[in-house]
N, C-alpha and C positions, 0 to 999 in steps of 0.2 A: 564547239568542241573544246575540250580542255587544252590549255596551252603549256606545254612543258618548257622549262628553262634549264639549259645545261650549263656546265662550267665553261665560260667563254675562254677564248684564246687570250692569255694574259700578257702576251708579248715576251720578248727577250728569250725565246726558245723554251719557255716554261711549259711543261706538259702535264703536271699534276700539282695538287695542293692538298693540304690537310685542313679539315674543317675545324675552326677555332671556336666560333660562336654563331648561333642562329638567332637572328633578331625577330623572327616572326613565328607565329603559331598557325596551325590549320584553322581556317575560318577568319583570320585577320583580313581586313580590307585596307590596302595600302596604295599610295600614289607611286607613279613612276619616279625612279631615282631615289626613293626612300631606302634607307639601309636594309638590306635583305639578310646578309650573313657576312662573316669574316673568315678568310682562309689564310693559311700560312703557306707560302710558296718557298722555293729555294732561296728567295731573295728578300721577301718582305711579308708582313702581315697586311693583307689587302682587304679593304671593305668592298664587297660586291653590292652595287645598288640594284633595285628592282628594275627590270627592263620595261615593265608595263604597269599600268594601273589596273587594279582588280582585286578579287578575293583569292586568298591562298587556299587552294583545294587540298594539296598534300605536300608535306615536307619530307623529302626522301633521304635526308642526311641528318647526322647528329655530330656533336663535337667528337674529335679524335679520329673520325673516318678520313681515309685518304681516297681522293677521287681524281680521275683523270679528265683532261679537257674533253668535252663532249658528253660526259655523264650527267644525267638529269639531277638537278638539285631541288627544284621546287616546281610543282605544277599549279598553274593558275586556272580558275574557272573560266568558262567561256566569256568572252568580252561582253556579250549581250546579256549575260545572266545578272551581272551586278556592276555598279559604278561606284567609285569612291564617294563617300559622303563628306560633309564638312568636317566630321570628326575623325576621318581616316588618317592613318599615318601619312605624313607629308614628306615630300622631298623637294630640295632646292631647284630641281630641274623642271617643275611645272611651269610652262610658258604658253603664250598664245600661239596657236597653230597657224596663224595667218602668215607667218614668215615663209611657209612652204610655197604658197602661191606666189608670194613676192619674189622668191628665189627661182621660181620656175621649176621646182622639183616636186613631184607628186608626193603627198604626205603618206608615210608608211602606215600600215595598219598593224603590222606585227612588230616584234622586238627589233630594235636597231642593232645591227652587228657592229659592235664597238667594244674596245677594252675598257675596264673600269677607269684607267688613267685618262683615256680619251673622253669618257663621259664626264669625269670631273672637270677636265679642261673646258668642255662645252658649257658646263654650268658656270664656271668662273668667267668665261668670255661672253656669256649670255647668248650662246648659239643654240638653236633648236635642232637637236640631232635628227629629228624626223624630216627636217628641211634640208639636210646636208646630203649631197650626192657623194657616195662612197667610192673612192678610187682604189681601195685595197682589194686583195683576193676575195672573190665571192661578194663583192660590193661592200666590204667592210669599210667603215668610216675611220680614217686615220687622223692623227693630230693635225697634219697639214691641211686636211679637208676642213676641219673645224676652224682653224685659223683663217683659212681663205674665206669661209662662209661668214665668220665674224667680221672680217675686214670689209667684205661686200656689204654687210648690213650697215656698217658705220658710214660707208660711202653713200649708200642710198639715203640714210638719215640726214647726212650733211647736205645732200642735193635737195632734199625736201625742205630744207630750212630748219631742220631740227638740230638740237645740240648734239654733236657727235662726241661720244665718250671714248677717248683713246685709252686702250687697255695695254699696260706694259707687259713685259715677259712674265709668264706665269709658270710656276713649278707645279706639276701634277703630284700633289701630296697624297699618297695612297697607303699610309699606314706605317707600322713599326718595322724598321729595317732589322733583318735577322743576320744576314751574312753578305759579304761583298764579293765573294768569289764568283767569277763569270759563269754564266749558264752553259752547261754542256748537255749532251744527250742523256736522257734519264734512263733508268733501268728498264728492261723489257716489261711491257704491260702485263698485269695479272688479270685474267678474264674476270669481269664483274667488279663490283665495288667492294673495297676492303672494309669489313665491318670492324667495330671496336673490339679489341681483344682477339682479333683473328690472328692466325699465324703470320708473322711479319715476312714480307718478301725479302729475298736475299739481296745483299749489296751487289750492285752491278760489277761483275768482274772486269778487269782491264787486262787483256792479254793472257793472263795465267789464272786458271781456276784453282782456288785453295783446296787442299785435300781435306777430307772429313776430320772433324775434331774427335779426340778420344772421349769416352764417357767419364767425365770428371767426377760424377756422383759416386763412382766406385771407390773413390778415395776419401769421400767425405761429403757433407752437405753443401749444396750450391744454391744459388738464386739467379734466375734469369730475369734481366731487366731490359725491356724493349728500348731500342734507341729512339730518341726523339726525331722528329722530321729534320730538325736542324742538324743534330749530330750525325744522322745518316747522310745528309748532304755533304757535310764536312768530310766524313770518311770517304765518300766516293770521290770528291774532288781531290783530296790529298793522295788517294791511291792513283788517280789519273795522272796527277803531276809527277809523283815519284816514279811511275811506270814509264811515262813517255819522255821525261826530260832527264838527260844525264847531268846530275847536279855536281858542281864543284864549288868549294868554299875557300875563300881567301880571308885570313884573319889579320886584323890590324888594331892599332890603338891610337887614340887621339888625346893629346894633352889639352884638356879643357879648363885648366886652372883659371885663365883670364875670362873665359866664357862663363864659368860658374860664378866668378866674382861679379861680372856684369849683371847676371840674372839676379843675384842676391841684392846688389845695390839698387836696382831699378824696379824691384817688385812692387813697392808701394806707389811709386810715381806712375808706373804703367797701369796699375789697378785703378788709380784715380781717373785714368783716361779710358777705362773700360776694357783694358787689355791685360791678360794674364800671361806673363812671360814664363815659358817652359823650355826645357832642353829640346823637346820634340819640335817646337816651332823652328828652332835654329837648324835641327837636323833636316827638316823638310826643305828649308831654303837652301842649305848647303848641297843637299842631294839634287835638287832641281837644277841648280846652276852647274853642278858637275855632270848631270845628264846632257846638258847642252853641249858640253865638250866631248862627251863620249856617247853619242846617240845610239850606238848598237845595243846599249843596255835599256833604252827606252823604246823597245820594239817587241814584235811578235814574229815567230817563225811560221811561215806558211809551207808546210811540208808537201802539200799537194802541188804547188807550183815551184818549189825550190827557191822561194824568195824570202827576204827579210823585210818585214813591214815596219819601217821606221816611222814613228809618230813624231810629228813636229809640234805637239802640244805636251804639256807636262802636268798630268793629273796624278797626284801621288796619294796612294792609299795608306791609311794608318790603322794597323791592327789594334782593336780594342777588345779586351776581355770583359764580358759582362756576365750577369747571372744567367742570361738566356743562351750564352755561347759566344763564339768569336764573331765579331762584326768588324768589317773593314770599310769604313766610310772613306770617301774620296775628296781630297782637297784639289780644286781645279786651278790651273794656270799659276802654279806656285812660283814659277820662274819670273813672272812679270809683276807679282804683287810685292809691295814693300813688306818688310818683316813685321811691322806693326799690324798690317792687314792680315798677314798669314796667321799671326798669333790670335787676332780677334776672331777670324773665321774658324780657326781650330777650336777655340773655346766654345763657340756657338754650335759647331758641328758635334762636338763631344757631348754637349748638354742635350742636344736633340736625340742622340743615340741613347743616352742614359735614361731619358724621360720617355723613350719609346715614341718619339715624334719625327724621326728621320724618315725620308722617303726613298724610293728607288733611285731617284736622281742623285741622292747623296752617296750612292755606292757604285754607280755605273761609270764606265769609261776610264778606269784606273790604268796607268801605264807602268807604274813601279810602286813597290810596297815597302814600308818601314814597319818593323815590329820592335817595340821598345819594351823589354821585360825588366828594365832597371828598377822599377818600383817594387818588383817581386823578388829581387835579389838575383843571385847567380853570377857566374864569371864569364858566361858566354853561351851561345846557342847556335845551332845550324837549322834555320827555318826552311820549310819547303816552299818552293816558288809558287806564287799565286798564278796558276795557268789561266790564260795564255801569255802572261808576262814572261820575261826571260831573266829577271833578277829580283832579289829581295835583300834588304839590309837589316841585319839583326843587331840590336843594341842591348848591352847588359848594363849593370850598375857601375857608375863611376866610383873610384876609390882613391883615397890618398895613398900614394906609394913613394918609396925612396927612389929618386931619379938623379942620375949624374948630369949636371949642367955646368958648363964652364969649369970642369974639374972639381965641382963641389956636389956633395950629396944633399939634395933638397927635397922636401915633400911636394909632390905635384898630383893634381887630380887627373887620373888616367881613365879613359873611357874605352872599354873593349868593343870592337866592331867586328862583324862577320858579314862578308858579302858573298851570298850564294847566287850562282848564275848558271845559265844553260851553256854547257861546254860545246854545244854545236854552234853557238853564236859567237862565242868569244873564247880566247885562250887565257891561260893563267897570267901572262904579262898584261893583257888587256884589263883583266880584273884588278890586278895590282895597281895599275895606273888610275883606274876609275876610283878605287878606294882611296888612293892617295889624294885625288882631287877633292874628295869629301873631307878627309882629315885636314888638308891644308886650310880649308875654309873654317873648320871648327877651331883650329889653332890660331887663326887670325880673324877673330869675330868682328874686328873693325870694318872688314870688307862687307859684312852683312849688315852692320849697324849703320852704314852710310845711308841705308834706305829706311831706317826706323823712324 
């Protein structure tokens, strides 16, 4: 009988996706794990591999459709009807099925319940998904299941006298990052599949339902432009944050004259060592160290339990404006990395984002966000907190200004800063002290350079 394949659980609480590209046509014969289609979720552009080998009987979707988890994407012909030939589309996941019996797990005959990221991890670790016993809900194979199975295969190979290949940590690269805002509950489901050009579903209201709009066309011509999947997601997340969190903003300025001179003097030398010195790198390091002193700003508020979840790791997000929309990749463990490593990692991360090669792992787990609009100008901004974080640092363009120092008026490079935070978590005095801790490090860059 035909074998339908539905949009799988993509993890991270994602409940729907927009079809970006379909790689197959009806009648194609493909191998398991060959590229099937690409979808854009709230977080990334994800490549979905084929769960089985066989002939594509029917393609149910097309680009620009929005589908929910569980909706059928492709139907394959009966397994006995056709088998992939040598000229069929191939996938990296075709492996010998003998591992199933070796692992003591019956080989599956249907699609393996696993997310695309888990499938890619299995390919990179050389693990046969059909031989892996799933420990997740409904028997779903998890990343830990794959790693355990791969480790077991290496142990068996070593015991048999074969050369064991030790595989290091692997990042599950699953496409182009679109936005780094954390996943939250999606809008109520619309019955059936959304067809291209169909009436767009309303943005999920948070707390208060907006009143109906007036008929603008009565005053002149109008044009209705549908929101992209990314822009819709940003709108819903910003509405969520602004509705749930009582925002308060503290403004400050940092004298970065010495810091600016250091960056200018060392640009060429740092570039020769593969590092691009930027103000953002110093901001990241200064903020991470300040967060260690003021941990309540490196937290999330659990309103269900009345507890503040303080994170003892410092993964900082950096808001990046791209042609596709706002993306917030995450720099991990900034507090423990030397400034040179922070600068190098930041450059590599920014390049991946601009080239569309960043992964979900590049955007998950942020604890605090910095948004630097200095390159675009402006004298300041009040950013919206990246829920469920509790604070965000806004940075505007540094400018030479007349400043009184030691009784003399001198030109100094002044950097406007704005710290927006959750007033349920911290008071104004707490915010002022935290901002001062950042300013102090920016004004004394030698403390940061000791690790360069």
